[in-house]
C-alpha positions as a printed NumPy array, in Angstrom:
array([[-14.048,  64.874, -43.762],
       [-15.069,  65.563, -40.178],
       [-17.981,  67.676, -41.37 ],
       [-19.15 ,  64.842, -43.616],
       [-19.01 ,  62.37 , -40.741],
       [-20.931,  64.761, -38.493],
       [-23.574,  65.233, -41.185],
       [-23.866,  61.482, -41.71 ],
       [-24.15 ,  60.998, -37.967],
       [-26.974,  63.519, -37.742],
       [-28.749,  61.846, -40.657],
       [-28.343,  58.49 , -38.925],
       [-29.813,  59.784, -35.673],
       [-32.788,  61.324, -37.48 ],
       [-33.348,  58.107, -39.432],
       [-33.194,  56.037, -36.245],
       [-35.803,  58.306, -34.668],
       [-38.215,  58.483, -37.595],
       [-37.847,  55.119, -39.329],
       [-39.73 ,  53.068, -36.675],
       [-42.7  ,  55.448, -36.944],
       [-42.657,  55.188, -40.725],
       [-42.5  ,  51.382, -40.593],
       [-45.307,  51.25 , -38.007],
       [-47.513,  53.456, -40.178],
       [-46.832,  51.372, -43.273],
       [-47.648,  48.144, -41.421],
       [-50.813,  49.692, -39.971],
       [-51.914,  50.846, -43.431],
       [-51.323,  47.363, -44.876],
       [-53.294,  45.766, -42.041],
       [-56.135,  48.28 , -42.411],
       [-56.324,  47.565, -46.127],
       [-56.478,  43.801, -45.473],
       [-59.362,  44.317, -43.043],
       [-61.135,  46.734, -45.372],
       [-60.859,  44.301, -48.281],
       [-62.479,  41.433, -46.347],
       [-65.359,  43.626, -45.179],
       [-65.778,  45.135, -48.648],
       [-65.946,  41.795, -50.46 ],
       [-68.45 ,  40.389, -47.968],
       [-70.584,  43.54 , -48.152],
       [-70.562,  43.479, -51.959],
       [-72.316,  40.113, -51.677],
       [-74.896,  41.217, -49.092],
       [-75.48 ,  44.452, -51.013],
       [-76.274,  42.42 , -54.122],
       [-78.538,  40.14 , -52.074],
       [-80.395,  43.199, -50.763],
       [-81.171,  44.324, -54.321],
       [-82.754,  40.903, -54.867],
       [-84.822,  41.009, -51.651],
       [-82.654,  38.27 , -50.155],
       [-81.745,  39.978, -46.866],
       [-84.371,  39.265, -44.25 ],
       [-85.524,  36.533, -41.906],
       [-83.872,  33.145, -42.326],
       [-84.586,  30.227, -40.035],
       [-80.897,  29.706, -39.299],
       [-77.388,  30.862, -40.118],
       [-77.001,  27.752, -42.271],
       [-80.021,  28.766, -44.365],
       [-78.534,  32.238, -44.856],
       [-75.147,  30.824, -45.883],
       [-76.804,  28.541, -48.436],
       [-78.126,  31.683, -50.156],
       [-74.97 ,  33.721, -49.551],
       [-72.801,  31.155, -51.362],
       [-74.667,  31.931, -54.606],
       [-73.38 ,  35.518, -54.449],
       [-70.069,  35.133, -52.597],
       [-67.207,  32.769, -53.396],
       [-66.91 ,  30.175, -50.635],
       [-64.449,  27.3  , -50.874],
       [-65.452,  25.502, -47.67 ],
       [-68.352,  25.43 , -45.199],
       [-68.143,  24.032, -41.649],
       [-71.094,  23.423, -39.353],
       [-71.002,  24.402, -35.677],
       [-70.006,  20.918, -34.508],
       [-66.894,  21.084, -36.702],
       [-66.364,  24.828, -36.876],
       [-62.641,  24.736, -36.086],
       [-62.067,  23.013, -39.44 ],
       [-62.657,  26.415, -41.056],
       [-60.133,  28.184, -38.812],
       [-56.318,  28.005, -39.079],
       [-55.617,  27.703, -35.328],
       [-57.195,  25.871, -32.404],
       [-57.317,  28.953, -30.175],
       [-57.577,  32.747, -30.362],
       [-55.758,  34.986, -27.883],
       [-58.252,  37.409, -26.318],
       [-57.417,  40.992, -25.377],
       [-56.801,  39.945, -21.76 ],
       [-54.265,  37.316, -22.863],
       [-56.547,  34.325, -22.289],
       [-56.732,  31.595, -24.932],
       [-60.224,  30.92 , -26.308],
       [-61.005,  27.661, -28.098],
       [-62.342,  28.202, -31.61 ],
       [-64.504,  25.093, -31.205],
       [-66.503,  27.043, -28.578],
       [-67.692,  29.685, -31.076],
       [-70.913,  27.823, -31.808],
       [-73.627,  30.537, -31.646],
       [-74.13 ,  34.288, -31.478],
       [-73.928,  34.019, -27.691],
       [-70.179,  33.621, -28.162],
       [-70.168,  36.999, -29.952],
       [-72.   ,  38.517, -26.949],
       [-75.01 ,  39.283, -29.137],
       [-78.204,  40.402, -27.394],
       [-81.58 ,  38.652, -27.623],
       [-84.758,  40.735, -27.977],
       [-87.933,  41.066, -30.022],
       [-85.771,  42.025, -33.011],
       [-82.612,  40.006, -32.316],
       [-81.945,  36.291, -32.175],
       [-78.457,  34.98 , -32.922],
       [-78.991,  31.676, -31.14 ],
       [-78.971,  29.403, -34.201],
       [-75.727,  27.425, -34.709],
       [-72.871,  29.398, -36.227],
       [-71.385,  28.452, -39.587],
       [-67.713,  28.635, -40.499],
       [-66.594,  29.402, -44.033],
       [-63.378,  29.816, -45.949],
       [-63.816,  32.396, -48.676],
       [-62.658,  32.006, -52.239],
       [-59.478,  33.959, -51.474],
       [-58.734,  31.859, -48.368],
       [-60.081,  34.076, -45.576],
       [-61.542,  32.1  , -42.64 ],
       [-64.781,  33.512, -41.207],
       [-67.308,  32.4  , -38.591],
       [-70.818,  33.765, -39.136],
       [-73.895,  34.187, -36.944],
       [-77.202,  35.374, -38.441],
       [-80.003,  37.274, -36.712],
       [-83.038,  35.125, -37.502],
       [-85.347,  38.017, -36.54 ],
       [-83.679,  40.418, -38.944],
       [-86.064,  42.829, -40.656],
       [-86.188,  42.396, -44.459],
       [-84.255,  45.032, -46.381],
       [-86.035,  46.795, -49.217],
       [-84.574,  46.214, -52.667],
       [-85.482,  49.783, -53.627],
       [-83.331,  51.299, -50.877],
       [-79.738,  52.329, -51.531],
       [-77.497,  51.725, -48.524],
       [-74.588,  54.216, -48.346],
       [-71.065,  52.925, -47.793],
       [-68.653,  53.926, -45.07 ],
       [-65.153,  54.675, -46.345],
       [-61.512,  54.595, -45.302],
       [-58.963,  56.549, -47.354],
       [-61.818,  57.268, -49.772],
       [-62.294,  53.529, -50.365],
       [-65.605,  51.754, -49.611],
       [-65.675,  49.525, -46.531],
       [-69.181,  48.336, -45.675],
       [-72.841,  49.292, -45.388],
       [-75.989,  48.363, -43.47 ],
       [-76.749,  45.309, -45.64 ],
       [-74.387,  43.372, -43.334],
       [-76.331,  44.433, -40.239],
       [-78.04 ,  41.046, -39.848],
       [-74.695,  39.236, -39.582],
       [-72.177,  39.057, -36.738],
       [-68.818,  37.58 , -37.67 ],
       [-65.168,  37.106, -36.868],
       [-62.431,  36.672, -39.471],
       [-58.661,  36.17 , -39.643],
       [-56.289,  38.073, -41.951],
       [-53.   ,  36.32 , -41.174],
       [-53.673,  32.605, -41.631],
       [-51.851,  30.377, -39.158],
       [-49.123,  32.981, -38.548],
       [-48.925,  34.535, -35.124],
       [-50.131,  36.336, -33.111],
       [-53.694,  34.967, -33.724],
       [-54.919,  37.697, -31.388],
       [-58.257,  39.501, -31.177],
       [-58.101,  43.   , -32.724],
       [-54.689,  42.242, -34.19 ],
       [-55.115,  39.669, -36.943],
       [-58.444,  38.316, -35.627],
       [-61.138,  40.869, -36.434],
       [-64.737,  41.224, -35.239],
       [-67.318,  42.32 , -37.815],
       [-70.62 ,  43.606, -36.319],
       [-69.958,  41.44 , -33.25 ],
       [-69.968,  42.746, -29.682],
       [-67.104,  40.62 , -28.415],
       [-65.697,  37.112, -28.291],
       [-66.222,  34.808, -25.352],
       [-65.84 ,  37.01 , -22.281],
       [-63.736,  39.564, -24.166],
       [-65.138,  42.912, -25.35 ],
       [-64.994,  43.903, -28.988],
       [-62.917,  46.943, -27.972],
       [-61.516,  47.332, -24.464],
       [-59.21 ,  49.844, -22.763],
       [-58.932,  51.647, -19.408],
       [-61.778,  49.596, -17.942],
       [-64.167,  50.56 , -20.76 ],
       [-65.898,  47.876, -22.839],
       [-67.382,  48.505, -26.288],
       [-68.686,  46.545, -29.246],
       [-66.837,  46.75 , -32.538],
       [-67.689,  49.811, -34.641],
       [-70.503,  49.347, -37.155],
       [-72.519,  51.129, -39.838],
       [-76.072,  51.486, -38.477],
       [-79.147,  50.559, -40.487],
       [-81.586,  53.518, -40.56 ],
       [-85.09 ,  53.479, -39.107],
       [-88.009,  55.204, -40.785],
       [-90.02 ,  57.661, -38.714],
       [-92.764,  55.09 , -38.114],
       [-90.195,  52.452, -37.091],
       [-88.594,  54.954, -34.725],
       [-91.952,  55.902, -33.201],
       [-92.737,  52.232, -32.56 ],
       [-89.62 ,  51.679, -30.42 ],
       [-88.619,  55.11 , -29.103],
       [-90.132,  54.776, -25.624],
       [-88.516,  51.413, -24.939],
       [-85.127,  52.624, -26.243],
       [-85.082,  56.018, -24.539],
       [-85.338,  58.044, -27.761],
       [-87.055,  61.4  , -27.155],
       [-88.231,  62.359, -30.654],
       [-88.502,  60.884, -34.155],
       [-88.672,  62.806, -37.414],
       [-86.306,  61.76 , -40.193],
       [-87.016,  59.463, -43.121],
       [-83.704,  57.615, -42.685],
       [-82.713,  57.902, -39.031],
       [-79.279,  56.263, -38.729],
       [-78.857,  57.33 , -35.121],
       [-82.13 ,  55.651, -34.091],
       [-80.934,  52.526, -35.92 ],
       [-77.726,  52.591, -33.881],
       [-79.682,  53.007, -30.642],
       [-81.891,  50.057, -31.567],
       [-78.907,  47.827, -32.302],
       [-77.289,  48.78 , -28.986],
       [-80.515,  48.077, -27.088],
       [-81.164,  51.613, -25.862],
       [-79.645,  55.067, -25.431],
       [-78.095,  53.909, -22.153],
       [-75.869,  51.55 , -24.155],
       [-74.562,  54.313, -26.433],
       [-71.318,  56.171, -25.619],
       [-71.384,  59.616, -24.027],
       [-69.305,  62.506, -25.362],
       [-66.902,  61.805, -22.496],
       [-66.587,  58.209, -23.721],
       [-65.819,  59.442, -27.245],
       [-63.16 ,  61.76 , -25.811],
       [-61.642,  58.75 , -24.029],
       [-61.622,  56.912, -27.348],
       [-59.873,  59.913, -28.895],
       [-57.096,  59.672, -26.325],
       [-56.311,  56.173, -27.62 ],
       [-56.27 ,  57.27 , -31.268],
       [-53.452,  59.84 , -31.133],
       [-49.764,  59.255, -30.472],
       [-49.368,  61.717, -27.606],
       [-52.34 ,  60.081, -25.783],
       [-53.766,  63.575, -25.146],
       [-56.338,  64.271, -22.475],
       [-59.454,  65.47 , -24.316],
       [-62.467,  67.141, -22.749],
       [-65.935,  65.889, -23.641],
       [-66.642,  68.99 , -25.783],
       [-63.042,  69.935, -26.531],
       [-61.6  ,  70.788, -29.952],
       [-58.05 ,  69.421, -29.977],
       [-55.442,  70.196, -32.64 ],
       [-51.755,  69.51 , -33.394],
       [-52.313,  65.755, -33.046],
       [-50.925,  62.719, -34.891],
       [-53.366,  59.879, -35.59 ],
       [-51.887,  56.595, -34.353],
       [-52.94 ,  54.152, -37.066],
       [-51.196,  51.222, -35.402],
       [-52.835,  51.625, -31.997],
       [-56.222,  52.522, -33.499],
       [-56.374,  49.366, -35.588],
       [-54.962,  47.177, -32.796],
       [-57.867,  48.268, -30.576],
       [-60.415,  47.635, -33.319],
       [-60.994,  51.192, -34.585],
       [-60.47 ,  52.327, -38.204],
       [-56.771,  52.386, -39.027],
       [-57.217,  55.492, -41.161],
       [-58.396,  58.829, -39.789],
       [-61.198,  61.081, -41.093],
       [-64.163,  59.244, -39.589],
       [-66.975,  60.302, -37.292],
       [-69.149,  58.527, -34.747],
       [-72.463,  59.029, -32.94 ],
       [-72.804,  59.529, -29.201],
       [-76.002,  58.68 , -27.349],
       [-76.634,  62.348, -26.553],
       [-79.773,  63.359, -28.442],
       [-80.008,  67.06 , -29.296],
       [-83.296,  67.094, -31.209],
       [-85.38 ,  65.112, -33.669],
       [-82.955,  66.298, -36.344],
       [-79.544,  65.89 , -34.76 ],
       [-77.322,  64.427, -32.072],
       [-73.833,  65.022, -30.73 ],
       [-70.883,  63.08 , -32.008],
       [-67.142,  63.371, -32.58 ],
       [-64.864,  63.315, -35.603],
       [-61.303,  62.009, -35.706],
       [-59.061,  63.555, -38.359],
       [-55.337,  63.012, -38.867],
       [-54.319,  66.037, -36.78 ],
       [-57.46 ,  67.118, -34.913],
       [-60.637,  65.938, -33.207],
       [-63.798,  67.761, -32.198],
       [-67.27 ,  67.145, -30.752],
       [-69.945,  68.476, -33.104],
       [-73.645,  68.357, -33.95 ],
       [-74.507,  65.761, -36.614],
       [-77.652,  65.013, -38.562],
       [-79.386,  61.813, -37.54 ],
       [-79.698,  61.135, -41.277],
       [-75.924,  61.246, -41.866],
       [-75.264,  57.928, -43.602],
       [-71.47 ,  58.149, -43.134],
       [-71.569,  58.013, -39.337],
       [-70.128,  55.06 , -37.451],
       [-71.67 ,  53.784, -34.229],
       [-70.523,  51.733, -31.262],
       [-72.236,  50.196, -28.216],
       [-70.977,  50.573, -24.651],
       [-71.186,  47.734, -22.132],
       [-69.398,  48.961, -18.994]])
């Protein structure tokens, strides 16, 4: 009997140690799937619009939404002067703990979007509630380059499931996956989609570093790259579909792309032991922390890779991959359509 009790006690101790990790991972997977589903459904609509030559310059976000609603189920639309009517709470808790009024999210300026010769998010935002009840606030780049209907835009994936592609590149958005339930917090149940931040809060922030949310870059042709390379700090152009150059353009220059050291710092946040990782270091025997990754705004599932701003040649650049148990800095083709990108702000 004593041996049975000892065995049961050992089992209980092991369960108490492992069960919280199992529960955390399950909750993180559920949350990641909710986020993926929202992005996927929205991208299915923009992908269809791209095949019909319907992604390109619109005079306003409202004009874009009026076309979007023909390809995407929307149950309610709210203009900027009444945008909180399409959101379940009056405020959103930012990453620094401050409360931000939803009624203030009236233009792309509130998503910290840049203005340039190719970017203008200044038209009034539009709030929507999707057919399945997801609240979203959208801002459209009225200087967005038209997408070619003959081009196929590859999808990024999580757990071998499609997430999004570059047909959403003209849109910055925020959405909510938890309704009116708490915590109503940025990067928890309030998610940025192609947006750089919210109010004065970064899209992703830790250890004094400030980044945009991750995104799938839209590629530049060689001629498009040549036209902007000097102003963006790109050394050489060559590829037909240069995804890295597209990322640099969206970030506003190589100086706003992360270094390999920055990507190593990101890696430290993605693994449970919070390991110190050198800029070029190959690190193994790790455990991807789905909960912390998704709470910061990174993919909740491992096996993804991301560009740095460190250009190696006209063919490739440096980047880093994050797998479930390892991470490494490697050379990647600039034409790799599965690469993520991120912009750095401080």
